C-alpha positions in Angstrom: 35.9 13.0 65.8 33.5 10.4 64.9 33.3 9.2 61.4 30.0 9.5 59.5 28.8 6.2 58.2 25.9 5.8 55.9 23.3 3.6 57.2 21.0 1.9 54.8 17.7 1.0 56.5 16.4 -1.0 53.5 18.3 -4.1 53.3 19.3 -4.8 49.7 19.2 -8.5 50.0 15.6 -8.8 51.1 14.4 -6.4 48.3 16.1 -8.5 45.7 15.0 -11.6 47.3 11.2 -10.9 47.3 9.1 -11.2 44.1 7.7 -7.8 44.5 11.1 -6.3 44.7 12.3 -8.1 41.6 9.2 -7.0 39.7 9.7 -3.4 40.7 13.4 -3.5 39.9 12.6 -5.0 36.4 9.7 -2.5 35.8 11.8 0.6 36.7 14.6 -0.7 34.4 12.3 -1.5 31.5 10.4 1.8 31.8 13.7 3.7 31.8 14.6 2.0 28.5 11.2 2.7 27.0 11.4 6.4 28.0 14.9 6.6 26.5 13.8 4.9 23.3 10.8 7.2 23.0 12.9 10.3 23.5 15.3 9.1 20.8 12.3 8.6 18.4 11.0 12.1 19.2 14.4 13.7 18.7 14.8 11.9 15.4 11.3 13.0 14.3 12.1 16.6 15.4 15.5 16.6 13.5 14.0 15.0 10.4 11.5 17.9 10.2 14.2 20.2 9.1 15.2 17.9 6.3 11.5 17.4 5.3 10.9 21.2 5.3 13.9 21.7 3.0 12.6 19.0 0.6 9.2 20.6 0.7 10.6 24.0 -0.1 12.7 22.6 -3.0 9.6 20.8 -4.5 7.4 24.0 -4.2 10.0 26.1 -6.0 10.4 23.4 -8.7 6.6 23.3 -9.2 6.5 27.1 -9.5 9.3 27.1 -12.1 7.7 24.3 -14.1 4.3 25.9 -14.0 5.8 29.1 -15.3 7.4 27.2 -18.1 4.1 25.5 -19.0 2.1 28.8 -18.9 4.8 30.5 -21.0 4.4 27.8 -23.7 0.7 27.5 -23.6 0.1 29.9 -26.6 2.6 27.9 -28.7 0.8 24.7 -27.7 -2.6 26.1 -28.7 -1.3 27.2 -32.1 0.4 23.8 -32.6 -2.9 22.0 -31.7 -4.9 24.2 -34.1 -2.5 23.6 -36.9 -2.5 19.9 -36.1 -6.3 19.9 -36.2 -6.4 21.7 -39.6 -3.8 19.2 -41.0 -6.0 16.3 -39.8 -9.0 17.8 -41.5 -7.1 18.4 -44.7 -5.8 14.8 -44.7 -9.3 13.5 -44.3 -10.5 15.6 -47.1 -7.5 14.7 -49.3 -8.0 11.0 -48.7 -11.6 11.1 -49.5 -11.9 10.3 -53.2 -15.6 10.5 -53.0 -15.5 14.2 -52.0 -13.2 15.0 -54.9 -15.4 13.0 -57.2 -18.5 14.9 -56.0 -16.8 18.3 -56.5 -15.6 17.2 -60.0 -19.1 16.1 -60.9 -20.5 19.5 -59.8 -17.9 21.5 -61.6 -18.1 19.5 -64.8 -21.9 20.2 -65.0 -21.5 24.0 -64.7 -22.5 25.9 -67.9 -20.0 28.4 -69.4 -21.3 31.7 -68.1 -22.3 30.4 -64.7 -20.0 31.1 -61.7 -20.1 29.3 -58.4 -19.5 31.4 -55.3 -19.6 28.6 -52.7 -19.8 24.8 -52.4 -20.5 23.4 -49.0 -20.1 19.7 -48.5 -21.6 18.0 -45.5 -22.3 14.3 -44.9 -24.8 13.3 -47.5 -25.5 16.8 -48.9 -23.8 19.4 -51.1 -25.0 23.0 -51.1 -24.1 25.2 -54.1 -24.3 28.9 -54.3 -23.7 30.7 -57.6 -24.7 33.3 -60.1 -25.7 33.0 -63.8 -26.5 35.6 -66.5 -29.9 34.0 -67.2 -32.5 31.6 -65.7 -32.1 29.4 -68.7 -28.4 28.6 -67.7 -29.6 27.9 -64.1 -32.1 25.4 -65.5 -29.4 23.9 -67.8 -27.1 23.5 -64.7 -29.9 21.9 -62.7 -30.6 19.5 -65.7 -26.9 18.6 -66.0 -26.8 17.8 -62.2 -29.9 15.7 -62.4 -28.4 13.6 -65.2 -25.2 12.9 -63.3 -24.6 10.4 -60.4 -26.5 12.4 -57.7 -29.6 11.0 -56.0 -31.7 14.1 -55.6 -31.1 17.6 -57.0 -33.3 20.4 -55.7 -33.3 24.2 -56.5 -33.7 25.9 -53.2 -33.6 29.5 -54.1 -33.6 31.8 -57.2 -33.3 35.5 -56.9 -32.0 38.6 -58.7 -28.5 39.6 -57.7 -28.2 42.6 -55.4 -24.8 43.5 -56.9 -25.7 43.0 -60.6 -29.4 43.1 -61.5 -28.6 41.3 -64.8 -27.5 38.2 -63.0 -29.6 35.5 -61.2 -28.4 34.2 -57.9 -29.3 30.6 -57.0 -28.9 27.9 -54.4 -29.0 24.2 -55.3 -29.1 21.4 -52.8 -27.8 17.9 -53.8 -28.1 14.7 -51.8 -25.8 11.8 -52.7 
């Protein structure tokens, strides 16, 4: 029986010896390495996707928990801010000696039978609402205010009281 021998019709020595052969051999080897490196990068990106999805899921659940905590405490925060605002206003009023001096000047000028129902203090102006048993006492109160430290004292309104016809309601405006 004859033995089968493999016959190579392309001589290896000539292929390696020619420039074209060497370039083709280098190119096929280099492209093989490039393809393998690209496949490794793609596999790493594919496998890292699972880790990134787990991280994203953890962050989303953490955000939901923290937003629930914030919304649960929003009413307390609003109340706290309102109280803080009121305390700041009270501090400003308490620190203002000028305001307390103005109120003291108004109250020291009030005649005996006259009662004040409201004092409104704005920047540069004081508005006084009150009631008196007679118009004479309203005039006395107005005169007392004009003789004190205020710049301009003006009687804005005088009327009979709706609740008690024997009393006179008045509104006085003071600029300081």
